[in-house]
C-alpha positions as CSV (number, residue, x, y, z in Angstrom):
1,M,0.1,-0.5,-0.2
2,E,1.2,3.4,-0.8
3,R,2.0,6.1,2.0
4,A,-0.2,9.1,2.0
5,S,1.1,12.4,1.1
6,K,1.3,15.2,4.0
7,T,-1.8,16.8,2.4
8,E,-3.8,13.6,2.2
9,L,-2.4,12.7,5.9
10,A,-3.6,16.3,7.1
11,K,-6.9,16.3,5.2
12,R,-7.9,12.8,7.0
13,I,-6.8,14.0,10.0
14,N,-8.9,17.4,10.1
15,R,-11.8,14.4,9.0
16,A,-11.6,13.0,12.4
17,F,-11.2,16.0,13.9
18,L,-14.5,17.6,12.7
19,L,-16.6,14.0,13.5
20,L,-14.9,14.3,16.4
21,K,-16.3,17.6,17.1
22,N,-20.1,16.1,16.2
23,N,-19.8,14.1,18.6
24,L,-19.4,10.7,17.0
25,S,-17.8,7.7,18.5
26,S,-14.6,6.7,17.5
27,Q,-16.0,3.7,15.9
28,Q,-18.6,5.7,13.7
29,I,-15.8,7.4,12.7
30,I,-13.3,4.7,12.0
31,L,-15.7,3.0,9.7
32,T,-16.5,6.7,8.1
33,L,-12.8,7.3,7.2
34,Q,-12.6,3.7,6.0
35,K,-15.5,4.0,3.5
36,E,-14.1,7.4,2.5
37,F,-10.6,7.4,2.1
38,G,-10.1,3.4,1.6
39,V,-8.0,3.0,4.3
40,S,-7.6,0.0,7.2
41,E,-9.2,0.0,10.8
42,I,-5.4,0.4,11.9
43,Q,-5.1,3.4,10.0
44,A,-8.3,5.0,10.7
45,Y,-7.9,4.7,14.2
46,R,-4.2,6.1,13.9
47,Y,-6.2,9.6,12.2
48,V,-9.1,9.2,15.3
49,Q,-5.7,9.2,17.6
50,Q,-4.0,12.1,16.0
51,A,-7.2,14.2,15.9
52,K,-7.7,13.4,19.6
53,K,-4.6,14.8,20.2
54,S,-4.9,18.3,18.1
55,T,-7.0,21.1,19.3
56,S,-7.3,22.6,15.8
57,L,-7.4,21.7,12.1
58,L,-4.0,20.6,10.6
59,P,-2.9,23.2,7.7
60,V,-3.1,21.4,4.5
61,P,0.0,21.6,2.8
62,E,-0.2,22.3,-0.6
63,S,0.3,19.3,-2.8
64,T,4.1,18.7,-4.9
65,K,5.0,17.7,-8.4
66,I,8.2,16.3,-9.7
67,F,9.8,19.1,-12.0
68,T,12.9,18.5,-13.7
69,T,15.3,20.8,-14.8
70,K,18.9,21.0,-16.0
71,L,21.1,23.1,-13.8
72,A,25.0,24.2,-13.9
73,Y,27.0,21.7,-12.2
74,S,28.4,24.2,-10.2
75,L,24.6,25.5,-9.3
76,I,24.0,21.8,-8.6
77,H,26.9,21.7,-6.0
78,R,26.3,24.8,-4.5
79,V,22.8,23.9,-3.8
80,R,24.0,20.7,-2.2
81,A,26.3,22.2,-0.4
82,F,24.0,25.1,1.1
83,S,20.9,22.5,1.8
84,K,23.6,20.1,3.8
85,L,24.9,23.4,5.8
86,A,21.1,24.8,6.3
87,G,20.1,20.8,7.2
88,I,17.3,21.3,4.9
89,P,16.0,18.9,1.9
90,I,17.5,20.6,-1.8
91,T,13.8,20.7,-2.1
92,Q,13.2,23.3,0.2
93,V,16.1,25.5,-1.1
94,I,14.5,25.7,-4.4
95,S,11.2,26.0,-3.7
96,Q,12.5,29.1,-1.2
97,A,14.7,30.6,-3.6
98,L,12.0,30.2,-6.3
99,E,9.7,31.8,-4.0
100,T,12.1,34.7,-3.2
101,Y,12.8,35.4,-6.9
102,L,9.4,35.5,-8.2
103,K,8.0,37.8,-5.5
104,Q,10.5,40.2,-6.1
105,A,10.1,39.8,-9.9
106,E,6.0,40.5,-9.5
107,N,7.3,43.6,-7.1
108,G,9.5,44.8,-9.6
109,Q,12.6,44.3,-7.6
110,K,14.3,41.9,-10.4
111,E,17.8,42.6,-11.3
112,E,18.0,42.1,-14.7
């Protein structure tokens, strides 16, 4: 069975959280989650347990997609070194760099 994405996980826990707020029993919630998401009883139980620990809905992260591009070797080495030094994944380094660059470009601050 394929592992749920962070987005899907947050949605499932949030669904369990809302069902708990509607005063449904854990067993009713488990059955609902199994039916709606096609998960096992054990997995549905885990979502209920996580929802019980929550005080509010979880933020649902935006879905991601693989995006392949060609980069110069020197840039790849710099990105990898920065990622290692900062202790964050390469994907996060690239995402943050692109977000910053695009925000600046949208605000007319792009260097040319």
